PLY file of the C-alpha trace (Angstrom):
ply
format ascii 1.0
element vertex 152
property float x
property float y
property float z
element edge 151
property int vertex1
property int vertex2
end_header
-18.26 43.21 -4.68
-17.95 41.60 -1.25
-15.49 44.32 -0.18
-18.16 46.95 -0.76
-20.79 45.04 1.21
-18.42 44.05 4.02
-15.60 46.60 4.17
-13.90 44.77 7.07
-13.57 41.56 5.00
-10.62 42.76 2.92
-8.69 44.13 5.91
-9.05 41.50 8.64
-8.57 38.30 6.64
-5.46 36.54 5.48
-5.27 35.81 1.80
-6.44 32.26 1.09
-6.17 30.38 -2.14
-8.45 27.58 -3.21
-6.51 24.38 -3.91
-7.72 21.77 -6.37
-5.98 18.42 -6.56
-6.89 17.01 -9.95
-7.40 13.31 -10.48
-3.99 11.82 -11.21
-2.04 14.64 -9.52
-1.37 12.44 -6.49
-0.67 8.80 -7.30
-2.35 5.88 -5.58
-0.27 4.27 -2.85
0.10 0.70 -1.65
0.27 0.57 2.14
2.80 -1.49 4.08
2.04 -5.20 4.38
3.09 -4.77 8.01
-0.31 -3.11 8.62
-2.56 -4.78 6.02
-3.48 -8.26 4.79
-4.26 -8.63 1.08
-4.34 -6.10 -1.72
-5.17 -2.54 -0.60
-4.86 0.86 -2.32
-4.84 4.35 -0.78
-5.85 7.47 -2.68
-5.22 10.67 -0.70
-8.10 13.11 -0.30
-6.69 15.33 2.47
-3.04 14.50 3.02
-0.03 15.46 5.12
0.81 18.47 2.95
-2.43 20.18 3.97
-2.30 22.52 7.01
-5.18 20.77 8.79
-4.56 17.91 11.24
-7.54 16.14 9.63
-6.48 13.41 7.20
-8.75 11.62 4.73
-8.04 8.70 2.42
-10.10 6.78 -0.06
-9.14 3.16 0.68
-9.97 0.23 -1.59
-9.72 -3.31 -0.26
-9.85 -6.30 -2.61
-11.94 -9.27 -1.37
-10.56 -10.59 1.92
-8.14 -7.66 2.38
-8.16 -5.87 5.73
-6.24 -3.74 8.17
-4.29 -5.07 11.12
-5.64 -4.31 14.59
-5.12 -0.63 15.35
-6.31 2.40 17.30
-6.52 6.12 16.54
-5.56 8.78 19.11
-8.48 11.03 18.10
-10.84 8.35 16.75
-11.74 7.52 13.15
-14.78 7.84 10.89
-15.36 5.54 7.92
-17.88 6.24 5.17
-18.55 3.21 2.96
-18.57 4.26 -0.69
-18.95 0.94 -2.54
-18.87 -2.82 -2.16
-19.32 -4.71 1.08
-17.01 -4.53 4.07
-16.47 -5.87 7.54
-15.39 -4.19 10.75
-14.42 -5.63 14.07
-13.95 -3.99 17.44
-12.30 -5.92 20.23
-14.76 -8.09 22.11
-17.69 -7.41 19.75
-19.17 -9.33 16.80
-17.89 -8.51 13.31
-20.23 -6.08 11.53
-21.15 -6.04 7.84
-20.74 -2.62 6.17
-22.61 -1.47 3.07
-22.52 1.65 0.84
-23.83 4.68 2.71
-22.95 3.29 6.16
-20.88 5.49 8.47
-18.77 3.96 11.25
-17.21 5.81 14.19
-14.38 4.28 16.24
-13.70 6.11 19.50
-10.19 7.30 20.43
-8.15 4.30 21.55
-10.76 1.75 20.40
-8.92 -1.36 19.17
-10.44 -2.31 15.80
-9.93 -3.44 12.21
-11.83 -3.05 8.92
-11.69 -4.30 5.35
-13.52 -6.03 2.52
-15.83 -9.01 2.87
-14.41 -12.36 1.72
-16.10 -12.24 -1.71
-16.56 -8.52 -2.46
-14.20 -5.54 -2.66
-14.97 -2.45 -0.59
-14.01 1.23 -0.78
-14.38 3.61 2.13
-13.37 7.14 3.02
-11.30 7.08 6.22
-11.16 10.31 8.23
-8.87 10.73 11.21
-7.07 13.54 13.01
-3.34 13.57 13.62
-2.25 14.04 17.23
1.41 14.99 17.52
1.77 13.99 13.86
0.37 10.49 14.40
-2.98 9.16 13.12
-2.79 5.46 14.13
-1.10 2.97 16.41
-0.68 -0.36 14.61
-0.74 -3.80 16.20
-0.78 -7.44 15.06
-2.52 -8.80 11.96
-6.14 -9.92 12.26
-6.37 -13.72 12.32
-8.76 -15.66 10.09
-10.65 -16.61 13.26
-11.13 -12.94 14.24
-12.01 -11.99 10.64
-14.77 -14.58 10.52
-15.93 -14.37 14.18
-19.64 -13.87 14.71
-20.14 -12.11 11.41
-23.69 -10.73 11.37
-25.38 -10.76 7.96
0 1
1 2
2 3
3 4
4 5
5 6
6 7
7 8
8 9
9 10
10 11
11 12
12 13
13 14
14 15
15 16
16 17
17 18
18 19
19 20
20 21
21 22
22 23
23 24
24 25
25 26
26 27
27 28
28 29
29 30
30 31
31 32
32 33
33 34
34 35
35 36
36 37
37 38
38 39
39 40
40 41
41 42
42 43
43 44
44 45
45 46
46 47
47 48
48 49
49 50
50 51
51 52
52 53
53 54
54 55
55 56
56 57
57 58
58 59
59 60
60 61
61 62
62 63
63 64
64 65
65 66
66 67
67 68
68 69
69 70
70 71
71 72
72 73
73 74
74 75
75 76
76 77
77 78
78 79
79 80
80 81
81 82
82 83
83 84
84 85
85 86
86 87
87 88
88 89
89 90
90 91
91 92
92 93
93 94
94 95
95 96
96 97
97 98
98 99
99 100
100 101
101 102
102 103
103 104
104 105
105 106
106 107
107 108
108 109
109 110
110 111
111 112
112 113
113 114
114 115
115 116
116 117
117 118
118 119
119 120
120 121
121 122
122 123
123 124
124 125
125 126
126 127
127 128
128 129
129 130
130 131
131 132
132 133
133 134
134 135
135 136
136 137
137 138
138 139
139 140
140 141
141 142
142 143
143 144
144 145
145 146
146 147
147 148
148 149
149 150
150 151
């Protein structure tokens, strides 16, 4: 028993309970078309009901779907799970994203991300809420910006 090996453990710790969110317990969500172009689906991994300010979503973009321009007050990490995606950061060439790639956007970095024109893409998006806010949304990405300087 852990209490026997570490007698302080049972006295100095709050009681914690493991939480398991089973598949299907939290329904998929369609984000606002104000912030996205095309068909996109969110599946919460770590959501607002958790005590941590860290939020994580599994986001699936159908071909050609993408976010609007946006920033994150504490930055954002993307982990590409499947498909092929694109990401753009203001003033830089569009980057191709493949499964296993990890992308970091710095706090306040104006950027967008989504699927390639012909292939869906799923990524895990991790961001931290600052004063309850995880993103500041801006205008939609134009076709010109979406296709600008895409490196293959």
